[in-house]
C-alpha positions, -999 to +999 in steps of 0.1 A: +019-344-437-007-355-411-027-331-391-042-335-356-069-313-341-077-301-306-108-282-296-101-259-267-115-230-247-100-197-260-091-185-224-073-218-216-053-215-248-044-179-241-031-190-207-011-218-222+005-194-247+014-169-220+030-197-199+047-213-230+032-247-222-001-265-224-006-294-199-041-301-210-077-292-203-096-308-174-103-341-192-067-343-204-054-338-169-077-364-155-068-390-182-030-382-181-026-372-217-037-345-241-066-357-264-064-350-301-085-360-330-079-367-367-098-348-393-123-377-395-128-379-357-130-342-349-166-336-360-179-363-337-157-350-309-171-315-314-207-329-314-203-351-283-181-329-261-184-293-272-220-287-283-232-255-268-197-243-259-189-208-270-155-191-274-137-222-287-106-225-308-095-254-331-058-261-328-040-277-357-008-298-350+012-310-380+028-343-370+057-341-394+069-309-377+071-324-342+105-326-325+115-362-319+108-361-282+072-349-288+067-374-316+077-402-293+052-390-267+024-393-293+005-426-291-024-439-311-047-457-287-082-472-290-110-450-277-145-443-289-158-474-308-123-489-308-110-462-332-074-452-327-071-417-313-039-396-310-029-390-273+000-368-264+018-380-232+037-348-228+031-310-224+025-292-256+047-263-266+022-237-281+048-228-308+042-263-323+006-254-331+004-243-368-030-227-365-055-217-337-088-209-355-118-194-338-150-216-340-186-206-342-216-227-333-238-239-360-276-237-358-276-271-340-252-258-313-223-279-326-190-261-333-186-256-371-152-270-379-155-263-416-133-284-439-104-302-422-074-316-439-062-350-429 
């Protein structure tokens, strides 16, 4: 099993769950896909883009549980430093998220992701 992670504002996720669909946050909408990170990439994503942000959730998506249409819409593309990042070119059904865990900021202002499984 492979896990992907998404940091998201709690209110935005609440709205997506109520609507039964997540089309993305602002940067996702601007780029045309939903940004995800692997366990190895998520800490740097948290530091770079979410430092100081409160009321965040960490979503976990298990790739082996994705329906075929969603799995086909998931592409691994070069991004930060040429590293391959998972990008979802489709809306996300909130029921596919296996966990939505509340995050707290560490003393340095970076969201504390704890231990992430690959």
